[in-house]
DSSP file (Angstrom, degrees, kcal/mol; ACC not computed):
  #  RESIDUE AA STRUCTURE BP1 BP2  ACC     N-H-->O    O-->H-N    N-H-->O    O-->H-N    TCO  KAPPA ALPHA  PHI   PSI    X-CA   Y-CA   Z-CA
    1    1 A M              0   0    0      0, 0.0     2,-0.1     0, 0.0   109,-0.0   0.000 360.0 360.0 360.0 143.7    0.0    0.0    0.0
    2    2 A T     >  -     0   0    0      1,-0.1     4,-2.9     4,-0.0     5,-0.2  -0.336 360.0-101.8 -75.2 167.6    1.1    3.6   -0.7
    3    3 A D  H  > S+     0   0    0      1,-0.2     4,-2.6     2,-0.2     5,-0.2   0.909 126.4  50.6 -56.6 -42.2    1.3    6.1    2.2
    4    4 A S  H  > S+     0   0    0      2,-0.2     4,-2.3     1,-0.2    -1,-0.2   0.901 110.3  48.9 -63.9 -41.3   -2.0    7.5    1.0
    5    5 A D  H  > S+     0   0    0      2,-0.2     4,-2.7     1,-0.2    -2,-0.2   0.924 112.1  48.7 -63.2 -44.4   -3.6    4.1    0.8
    6    6 A L  H  X S+     0   0    0     -4,-2.9     4,-3.0     2,-0.2     5,-0.2   0.901 110.3  51.8 -62.5 -41.3   -2.4    3.3    4.4
    7    7 A R  H  X S+     0   0    0     -4,-2.6     4,-2.5    -5,-0.2    -2,-0.2   0.943 112.9  44.0 -60.7 -48.6   -3.7    6.7    5.6
    8    8 A S  H  X S+     0   0    0     -4,-2.3     4,-1.8     2,-0.2    -2,-0.2   0.911 114.5  50.2 -62.5 -42.8   -7.2    6.0    4.1
    9    9 A W  H  X S+     0   0    0     -4,-2.7     4,-1.9     2,-0.2    -2,-0.2   0.922 111.4  47.8 -62.0 -46.0   -7.2    2.5    5.4
   10   10 A Y  H  X S+     0   0    0     -4,-3.0     4,-2.8     1,-0.2     5,-0.2   0.905 108.6  54.3 -64.1 -40.4   -6.2    3.5    8.9
   11   11 A L  H  X S+     0   0    0     -4,-2.5     4,-2.1     1,-0.2    -1,-0.2   0.863 107.2  51.4 -62.5 -34.5   -8.9    6.3    9.0
   12   12 A R  H  X S+     0   0    0     -4,-1.8     4,-2.5     2,-0.2    -1,-0.2   0.896 109.7  50.5 -65.1 -40.3  -11.5    3.6    8.1
   13   13 A Y  H  X S+     0   0    0     -4,-1.9     4,-2.5     2,-0.2    -2,-0.2   0.943 110.6  48.1 -61.1 -48.5  -10.2    1.5   11.0
   14   14 A A  H  X S+     0   0    0     -4,-2.8     4,-2.5     1,-0.2    47,-0.2   0.885 111.6  50.7 -61.1 -39.1  -10.5    4.5   13.4
   15   15 A E  H  X S+     0   0    0     -4,-2.1     4,-1.8    -5,-0.2    -1,-0.2   0.915 109.1  50.7 -64.7 -42.7  -14.0    5.2   12.1
   16   16 A A  H  <>S+     0   0    0     -4,-2.5     5,-2.8     2,-0.2     4,-0.3   0.909 110.7  50.1 -61.8 -41.4  -14.9    1.5   12.6
   17   17 A L  H ><5S+     0   0    0     -4,-2.5     3,-1.5     1,-0.2    -2,-0.2   0.953 111.9  46.6 -59.4 -49.8  -13.6    1.7   16.2
   18   18 A N  H 3<5S+     0   0    0     -4,-2.5    -1,-0.2     1,-0.3    -2,-0.2   0.753 113.4  48.4 -69.0 -23.4  -15.5    4.9   17.0
   19   19 A N  T 3<5S-     0   0    0     -4,-1.8    -1,-0.3    -5,-0.2    -2,-0.2   0.412 111.3-124.4 -90.7   1.0  -18.7    3.4   15.5
   20   20 A H  T < 5 +     0   0    0     -3,-1.5     2,-1.4    -4,-0.3     3,-0.2   0.831  57.2 153.5  57.9  35.5  -18.1    0.3   17.6
   21   21 A E    > < +     0   0    0     -5,-2.8     3,-0.7     1,-0.2    -1,-0.2  -0.600   9.2 150.2 -89.9  71.6  -18.2   -1.8   14.4
   22   22 A L  G >   +     0   0    0     -2,-1.4     3,-1.0     1,-0.2    -1,-0.2   0.627  53.3  71.1 -87.6 -14.8  -16.0   -4.5   15.9
   23   23 A D  G 3  S+     0   0    0      1,-0.2     3,-0.3    -3,-0.2    -1,-0.2   0.596  94.1  58.3 -78.2  -8.2  -17.3   -7.5   14.1
   24   24 A G  G X   +     0   0    0     -3,-0.7     3,-1.6     1,-0.2     4,-0.2   0.125  67.2 114.7-103.2  20.5  -15.6   -6.3   10.9
   25   25 A M  G X>  +     0   0    0     -3,-1.0     4,-3.2     1,-0.3     3,-1.4   0.599  53.5  84.2 -70.2  -9.7  -12.1   -6.2   12.3
   26   26 A D  G 34 S+     0   0    0     -3,-0.3    -1,-0.3     1,-0.3     5,-0.1   0.750  84.5  61.1 -64.4 -20.3  -10.9   -9.0    9.9
   27   27 A E  G <4 S+     0   0    0     -3,-1.6    -1,-0.3     1,-0.1    -2,-0.2   0.778 119.7  24.2 -69.7 -25.9  -10.5   -6.2    7.3
   28   28 A F  T <4 S+     0   0    0     -3,-1.4    84,-3.8    -4,-0.2     2,-0.5   0.748 114.4  58.7-113.4 -32.3   -7.9   -4.6    9.6
   29   29 A I  E  < S-a  112   0A   0     -4,-3.2    -1,-0.2    82,-0.3    84,-0.1  -0.905  76.3-125.3-114.2 127.8   -6.3   -7.1   12.0
   30   30 A N  E     -     0   0A   0     82,-2.4    12,-0.1    -2,-0.5    -3,-0.1  -0.204  28.4-111.2 -60.4 156.1   -4.5  -10.2   10.8
   31   31 A D  E    S+     0   0A   0      1,-0.1    11,-2.1    10,-0.1     2,-0.4   0.926 111.5  35.4 -55.3 -46.5   -5.6  -13.6   12.1
   32   32 A D  E    S+ B   0  41A   0      9,-0.2     2,-0.3    10,-0.1     9,-0.2  -0.931  81.6 167.7-110.4 134.2   -2.4  -13.9   14.1
   33   33 A V  E     - B   0  40A   0      7,-2.5     7,-2.7    -2,-0.4     2,-0.7  -0.986  39.6-121.2-145.0 149.4   -1.0  -10.6   15.5
   34   34 A L  E     -aB 114  39A   0     79,-2.6    81,-3.0    -2,-0.3     2,-0.7  -0.875  31.5-165.8 -90.8 116.2    1.6   -9.5   18.0
   35   35 A L  E >  S-aB 115  38A   0      3,-3.0     3,-1.7    -2,-0.7    81,-0.2  -0.909  73.8 -24.8-108.4 110.0   -0.3   -7.5   20.6
   36   36 A D  T 3  S-     0   0    0     79,-3.4    -1,-0.2    -2,-0.7    80,-0.1   0.864 128.8 -50.4  51.9  38.4    2.1   -5.5   22.8
   37   37 A G  T 3  S+     0   0    0     78,-0.3    -1,-0.3     1,-0.2    79,-0.1   0.410 118.9 108.7  86.1  -1.2    4.8   -8.0   21.9
   38   38 A T  E <  S-B   35   0A   0     -3,-1.7    -3,-3.0     1,-0.0    -1,-0.2  -0.915  76.2-110.7-111.7 132.1    2.7  -11.0   22.8
   39   39 A P  E     +B   34   0A   0      0, 0.0     2,-0.3     0, 0.0    -5,-0.2  -0.364  52.5 157.6 -59.0 134.8    1.3  -13.5   20.2
   40   40 A A  E     -B   33   0A   0     -7,-2.7    -7,-2.5    -2,-0.0     2,-0.3  -0.893  37.3-114.6-147.8 174.7   -2.4  -13.1   20.0
   41   41 A R  E >>  -B   32   0A   0     -2,-0.3     4,-1.6    -9,-0.2     3,-0.8  -0.814  31.7-112.4-112.4 157.0   -5.4  -13.8   17.7
   42   42 A R  H 3> S+     0   0    0    -11,-2.1     4,-2.6    -2,-0.3     5,-0.2   0.898 119.1  59.6 -53.7 -41.3   -7.6  -11.2   16.1
   43   43 A D  H 3> S+     0   0    0    -12,-0.3     4,-2.3     1,-0.2    -1,-0.3   0.842 100.9  54.9 -59.1 -33.2  -10.4  -12.6   18.3
   44   44 A D  H <> S+     0   0    0     -3,-0.8     4,-2.0     2,-0.2    -1,-0.2   0.921 109.5  46.4 -64.4 -43.9   -8.4  -11.7   21.4
   45   45 A V  H  X S+     0   0    0     -4,-1.6     4,-2.5     1,-0.2    -2,-0.2   0.926 113.0  49.3 -63.9 -45.1   -8.0   -8.1   20.2
   46   46 A V  H  X S+     0   0    0     -4,-2.6     4,-2.9     1,-0.2     5,-0.2   0.882 108.0  54.3 -63.8 -38.3  -11.8   -7.9   19.4
   47   47 A T  H  X S+     0   0    0     -4,-2.3     4,-2.0    -5,-0.2    -1,-0.2   0.917 109.5  47.7 -61.4 -43.2  -12.6   -9.3   22.8
   48   48 A V  H  X S+     0   0    0     -4,-2.0     4,-1.9     2,-0.2    -2,-0.2   0.938 113.2  48.0 -62.2 -46.7  -10.6   -6.6   24.5
   49   49 A L  H  X S+     0   0    0     -4,-2.5     4,-2.5     1,-0.2    -2,-0.2   0.906 110.8  50.6 -61.9 -42.3  -12.2   -3.9   22.4
   50   50 A K  H  X S+     0   0    0     -4,-2.9     4,-2.4     1,-0.2    -1,-0.2   0.871 108.0  53.9 -64.1 -35.8  -15.7   -5.3   23.1
   51   51 A G  H  X S+     0   0    0     -4,-2.0     4,-1.9    -5,-0.2    -1,-0.2   0.890 109.4  48.0 -64.5 -38.8  -14.9   -5.2   26.8
   52   52 A I  H  X S+     0   0    0     -4,-1.9     4,-3.0     2,-0.2    -2,-0.2   0.945 113.2  46.8 -65.2 -48.3  -14.0   -1.6   26.6
   53   53 A V  H  < S+     0   0    0     -4,-2.5    -2,-0.2     1,-0.2    -1,-0.2   0.859 110.2  54.2 -63.9 -35.6  -17.1   -0.6   24.6
   54   54 A D  H  < S+     0   0    0     -4,-2.4    -1,-0.2    -5,-0.2    -2,-0.2   0.921 117.9  34.9 -63.6 -43.4  -19.3   -2.6   27.1
   55   55 A A  H  < S+     0   0    0     -4,-1.9    29,-3.0     1,-0.3    30,-0.7   0.811 132.0  30.9 -80.1 -31.0  -17.9   -0.7   30.1
   56   56 A V    ><  +     0   0    0     -4,-3.0     3,-2.3    27,-0.3    -1,-0.3  -0.695  66.9 176.2-130.0  77.4  -17.5    2.6   28.3
   57   57 A P  T 3  S+     0   0    0      0, 0.0    -1,-0.1     0, 0.0    -4,-0.1   0.725  82.1  50.0 -60.3 -22.3  -20.2    2.8   25.6
   58   58 A D  T 3  S+     0   0    0     24,-0.4    22,-0.1     2,-0.1    -5,-0.1   0.181  77.8 147.9-100.9  18.7  -19.2    6.4   24.6
   59   59 A I    <   -     0   0    0     -3,-2.3     2,-0.4    -6,-0.1    22,-0.2  -0.239  24.8-173.9 -53.0 136.4  -15.5    5.6   24.2
   60   60 A H  E     -C   80   0A   0     20,-2.2    20,-2.1   -41,-0.0     2,-0.7  -0.996  21.5-155.4-141.4 133.8  -14.0    7.7   21.5
   61   61 A W  E     -C   79   0A   0     -2,-0.4     2,-0.7    18,-0.2    18,-0.2  -0.928  14.7-163.9-107.7 107.7  -10.6    7.7   19.9
   62   62 A E  E     -C   78   0A   0     16,-2.9    16,-2.6    -2,-0.7     2,-0.4  -0.844  18.0-132.7 -97.7 115.2   -9.8   11.2   18.5
   63   63 A L  E     +C   77   0A   0     -2,-0.7    14,-0.2    14,-0.2     3,-0.1  -0.510  33.6 166.2 -70.4 121.4   -6.9   11.1   16.1
   64   64 A S  E     +     0   0A   0     12,-2.9     2,-0.3     1,-0.4    13,-0.2   0.784  67.8  10.1-102.2 -41.0   -4.4   13.9   16.8
   65   65 A E  E     -C   76   0A   0     11,-2.0    11,-2.0     2,-0.0    -1,-0.4  -0.997  56.8-173.4-142.1 144.6   -1.4   12.7   14.8
   66   66 A L  E     -C   75   0A   0     -2,-0.3     2,-0.4     9,-0.2     9,-0.2  -0.950   9.0-179.6-140.5 116.2   -0.9   10.0   12.2
   67   67 A L  E     -C   74   0A   0      7,-2.9     7,-2.8    -2,-0.4     2,-0.4  -0.943   7.2-163.3-119.6 139.3    2.6    9.2   10.8
   68   68 A I  E     +C   73   0A   0     -2,-0.4     2,-0.4     5,-0.2     5,-0.2  -0.980  12.6 175.1-126.6 132.0    3.3    6.6    8.2
   69   69 A D  E >   -C   72   0A   0      3,-2.7     3,-2.0    -2,-0.4     2,-0.5  -0.866  65.7 -67.1-136.0 100.1    6.7    5.1    7.4
   70   70 A R  T 3  S-     0   0    0     -2,-0.4   -64,-0.1     1,-0.3    -1,-0.0  -0.401 122.7  -6.0  55.0-106.6    6.5    2.3    4.8
   71   71 A D  T 3  S+     0   0    0     -2,-0.5    36,-3.2    -3,-0.1     2,-0.4   0.233 120.1  89.8-102.1  14.3    4.6   -0.5    6.6
   72   72 A R  E <   -CD  69 106A   0     -3,-2.0    -3,-2.7    34,-0.2     2,-0.4  -0.896  53.3-166.3-117.2 142.6    4.5    1.2   10.0
   73   73 A I  E     -CD  68 105A   0     32,-2.3    32,-2.9    -2,-0.4     2,-0.4  -0.989   0.9-166.4-126.0 132.5    1.9    3.6   11.4
   74   74 A A  E     -CD  67 104A   0     -7,-2.8    -7,-2.9    -2,-0.4     2,-0.4  -0.971  12.3-174.5-118.8 137.0    2.3    5.8   14.5
   75   75 A V  E     -CD  66 103A   0     28,-2.8    28,-2.4    -2,-0.4     2,-0.5  -0.978  20.9-164.6-133.9 140.2   -0.7    7.4   16.1
   76   76 A R  E     +CD  65 102A   0    -11,-2.0   -12,-2.9    -2,-0.4   -11,-2.0  -0.996  27.8 172.4-118.5 123.7   -1.3    9.9   18.9
   77   77 A A  E     -CD  63 101A   0     24,-2.8    24,-3.0    -2,-0.5     2,-0.6  -0.913  33.1-131.1-130.4 155.0   -4.9    9.9   19.9
   78   78 A I  E     -CD  62 100A   0    -16,-2.6   -16,-2.9    -2,-0.3     2,-0.5  -0.945  25.4-156.7-104.8 120.2   -7.0   11.4   22.7
   79   79 A N  E     +CD  61  99A   0     20,-3.0    20,-2.3    -2,-0.6     2,-0.3  -0.841  17.2 173.0-100.1 131.7   -9.3    8.8   24.3
   80   80 A T  E     +CD  60  98A   0    -20,-2.1   -20,-2.2    -2,-0.5     2,-0.3  -0.954  10.4 123.9-134.8 155.2  -12.4   10.0   26.1
   81   81 A G  E     - D   0  97A   0     16,-1.4    16,-2.3    -2,-0.3   -22,-0.1  -0.931  45.6-118.9 170.3 171.3  -15.4    8.3   27.7
   82   82 A T        -     0   0    0     -2,-0.3   -24,-0.4    14,-0.2    14,-0.2  -0.938  31.6-133.6-132.7 107.9  -17.5    7.7   30.8
   83   83 A P        -     0   0    0      0, 0.0    11,-0.5     0, 0.0   -27,-0.3  -0.305  12.3-165.7 -61.9 143.1  -17.7    4.2   32.2
   84   84 A V  S    S+     0   0    0    -29,-3.0     2,-0.3   -30,-0.1   -28,-0.1   0.390  74.9  25.4-108.0  -0.8  -21.2    2.9   33.0
   85   85 A K  S    S-     0   0    0    -30,-0.7     8,-0.1     5,-0.1     5,-0.1  -0.930 109.7 -56.1-149.5 171.4  -20.0    0.0   35.1
   86   86 A E        +     0   0    0     -2,-0.3     2,-0.3     6,-0.1    -2,-0.1  -0.261  61.2 172.7 -54.4 135.3  -16.9   -0.9   37.1
   87   87 A W  B >   +F   90   0B   0      3,-2.3     3,-1.9    -4,-0.1   -35,-0.0  -0.982  60.1   2.5-150.8 135.0  -13.9   -0.7   34.9
   88   88 A L  T 3  S-     0   0    0     -2,-0.3    -1,-0.1     1,-0.3    -2,-0.0   0.789 130.8 -59.4  57.4  29.6  -10.2   -0.9   35.7
   89   89 A G  T 3  S+     0   0    0      1,-0.2    -1,-0.3     0, 0.0    -3,-0.1   0.528 114.4 115.5  80.9   5.9  -11.2   -1.7   39.3
   90   90 A V  B <   -F   87   0B   0     -3,-1.9    -3,-2.3    -5,-0.1    -1,-0.2  -0.936  66.2-125.3-111.8 125.0  -13.1    1.6   39.7
   91   91 A P        -     0   0    0      0, 0.0     2,-0.2     0, 0.0    -5,-0.1  -0.336  37.4 -96.2 -63.5 147.5  -16.9    1.6   40.2
   92   92 A A        +     0   0    0      1,-0.1    -6,-0.1    -8,-0.1    -8,-0.1  -0.468  52.2 161.9 -64.4 131.3  -18.9    3.7   37.7
   93   93 A S        -     0   0    0      2,-0.2    -1,-0.1   -10,-0.2     3,-0.1   0.338  64.5 -95.7-132.0   1.5  -19.5    7.1   39.3
   94   94 A G  S    S+     0   0    0    -11,-0.5     2,-0.2     1,-0.4    -2,-0.1   0.337  82.0 137.8  91.6  -6.2  -20.4    9.3   36.3
   95   95 A A        -     0   0    0     33,-0.3    -1,-0.4   -12,-0.0    -2,-0.2  -0.475  39.8-151.5 -74.3 144.8  -16.8   10.5   36.1
   96   96 A S        -     0   0    0    -14,-0.2     2,-0.3    -2,-0.2   -14,-0.2  -0.636   3.4-145.0-108.5 169.3  -15.3   10.8   32.6
   97   97 A F  E     -D   81   0A   0    -16,-2.3   -16,-1.4    -2,-0.2     2,-0.3  -0.946  11.8-170.6-133.3 157.4  -11.7   10.5   31.5
   98   98 A E  E     +D   80   0A   0     -2,-0.3     2,-0.3   -18,-0.2   -18,-0.2  -0.897  23.6 158.2-145.6 115.7   -9.5   12.0   28.8
   99   99 A I  E     -D   79   0A   0    -20,-2.3   -20,-3.0    -2,-0.3     2,-0.4  -0.907  39.2-112.7-135.3 162.1   -6.0   10.5   28.2
  100  100 A V  E     -D   78   0A   0     -2,-0.3    20,-0.6   -22,-0.2     2,-0.4  -0.802  28.9-164.8 -94.6 137.1   -3.4   10.4   25.5
  101  101 A E  E     -DE  77 119A   0    -24,-3.0   -24,-2.8    -2,-0.4     2,-0.4  -0.974   5.4-160.0-121.3 137.6   -2.8    7.1   23.7
  102  102 A Y  E     -DE  76 118A   0     16,-3.0    16,-3.0    -2,-0.4     2,-0.4  -0.962  14.9-177.4-113.2 133.8    0.3    6.4   21.6
  103  103 A A  E     -DE  75 117A   0    -28,-2.4   -28,-2.8    -2,-0.4     2,-0.4  -0.992  13.2-167.7-135.1 141.3    0.0    3.4   19.2
  104  104 A I  E     -DE  74 116A   0     12,-2.5    12,-2.2    -2,-0.4     2,-0.3  -0.997  13.9-176.4-127.7 130.6    2.5    1.9   16.8
  105  105 A Y  E     -DE  73 115A   0    -32,-2.9   -32,-2.3    -2,-0.4     2,-0.4  -0.923  18.4-152.9-126.3 149.0    1.4   -0.6   14.2
  106  106 A T  E     -DE  72 114A   0      8,-2.0     7,-3.1    -2,-0.3     8,-1.5  -0.991  17.9-152.2-117.6 133.7    3.1   -2.7   11.6
  107  107 A V  E     + E   0 112A   0    -36,-3.2     2,-0.4    -2,-0.4     5,-0.2  -0.893  16.4 175.3-109.6 132.2    1.0   -3.7    8.5
  108  108 A G  E >  S- E   0 111A   0      3,-2.9     3,-1.3    -2,-0.4    -2,-0.0  -0.997  71.0  -5.7-135.7 131.5    1.6   -6.8    6.5
  109  109 A N  T 3  S-     0   0    0     -2,-0.4    -1,-0.1     1,-0.2     3,-0.1   0.853 131.4 -53.6  52.9  37.6   -0.5   -8.0    3.6
  110  110 A G  T 3  S+     0   0    0      1,-0.2     2,-0.3  -109,-0.0    -1,-0.2   0.602 121.7  82.1  80.5  12.1   -3.0   -5.2    4.2
  111  111 A R  E <  S- E   0 108A   0     -3,-1.3    -3,-2.9   -82,-0.0   -82,-0.3  -0.972  87.9 -86.5-143.8 159.5   -3.7   -5.9    7.9
  112  112 A F  E     +aE  29 107A   0    -84,-3.8   -82,-2.4    -2,-0.3    -5,-0.3  -0.471  39.0 169.4 -64.1 129.8   -2.1   -5.2   11.3
  113  113 A V  E    S+     0   0A   0     -7,-3.1   -79,-2.6     1,-0.4     2,-0.4   0.532  73.6  33.2-112.7 -18.5    0.5   -7.8   12.2
  114  114 A K  E     -aE  34 106A   0     -8,-1.5    -8,-2.0   -81,-0.2     2,-0.4  -0.996  65.8-179.0-137.2 133.6    1.9   -5.9   15.2
  115  115 A M  E     +aE  35 105A   0    -81,-3.0   -79,-3.4    -2,-0.4     2,-0.4  -0.984   2.9 175.1-134.9 122.1   -0.1   -3.6   17.5
  116  116 A T  E     - E   0 104A   0    -12,-2.2   -12,-2.5    -2,-0.4     2,-0.4  -0.994   4.7-177.6-129.3 127.9    1.4   -1.7   20.4
  117  117 A N  E     - E   0 103A   0     -2,-0.4     2,-0.4   -14,-0.2   -14,-0.2  -0.974   3.7-173.9-127.4 139.3   -0.6    0.7   22.5
  118  118 A L  E     + E   0 102A   0    -16,-3.0   -16,-3.0    -2,-0.4     2,-0.3  -0.992  16.3 147.7-135.2 126.5    0.6    2.9   25.4
  119  119 A H  E     - E   0 101A   0     -2,-0.4     2,-1.4   -18,-0.2     3,-0.2  -0.970  53.3 -98.1-150.2 164.4   -1.5    5.1   27.6
  120  120 A D     >  +     0   0    0    -20,-0.6     4,-1.9    -2,-0.3     3,-0.2  -0.670  36.9 175.6 -89.7  89.3   -1.4    6.2   31.2
  121  121 A S  H  > S+     0   0    0     -2,-1.4     4,-2.8     1,-0.2     5,-0.2   0.850  79.7  59.3 -62.0 -34.7   -3.8    3.8   33.0
  122  122 A G  H  > S+     0   0    0      1,-0.2     4,-2.4     2,-0.2    -1,-0.2   0.904 105.7  47.6 -61.3 -41.4   -2.9    5.4   36.3
  123  123 A E  H  > S+     0   0    0     -3,-0.2     4,-2.3     2,-0.2    -1,-0.2   0.888 111.2  51.8 -66.4 -38.7   -4.0    8.8   35.1
  124  124 A M  H  X S+     0   0    0     -4,-1.9     4,-2.3     2,-0.2    -2,-0.2   0.942 111.2  46.4 -62.5 -47.1   -7.2    7.3   33.8
  125  125 A V  H  X S+     0   0    0     -4,-2.8     4,-2.3     1,-0.2    -2,-0.2   0.905 110.4  54.5 -61.9 -41.3   -7.9    5.6   37.1
  126  126 A R  H  X S+     0   0    0     -4,-2.4     4,-0.9     1,-0.2    -1,-0.2   0.922 110.2  46.0 -58.8 -44.5   -7.1    8.9   38.9
  127  127 A Q  H  < S+     0   0    0     -4,-2.3     3,-0.4     1,-0.2    -1,-0.2   0.897 114.6  47.4 -65.4 -40.3   -9.7   10.8   36.8
  128  128 A L  H  < S+     0   0    0     -4,-2.3   -33,-0.3     1,-0.2    -1,-0.2   0.816 115.0  45.0 -72.3 -29.5  -12.3    8.1   37.3
  129  129 A A  H  <        0   0    0     -4,-2.3    -1,-0.2     1,-0.2    -2,-0.2   0.542 360.0 360.0 -91.0  -7.7  -11.8    7.9   41.0
  130  130 A A     <        0   0    0     -4,-0.9    -1,-0.2    -3,-0.4    -2,-0.1   0.509 360.0 360.0 -69.1 360.0  -11.7   11.7   41.6
């Protein structure tokens, strides 16, 4: 894929995430994937995403930066949401969160083969427990 193709493809992925269209992730995530350095299956990634959406139905990933270098994508996103049930060990209280997430992906044969995400869970918990 060209840089332009990868950009369009990633933006479709981000749109699917924000629309909670998680059953169509086979377009974006390889059957076998390295998730934060650990071998996983696409179904494992989808299960995690569904768990987030279940606890935080208004979860939103706002793309701030998108960089592409050949088969690698780097993203800085602002994640926001309000949990409606206990999440990350914090009971739902009506509190919302806003955190920065950094993600690095490697694409092979038109799908993610490596996915790494980094965000400050401690800051998220602090905001939810405040």
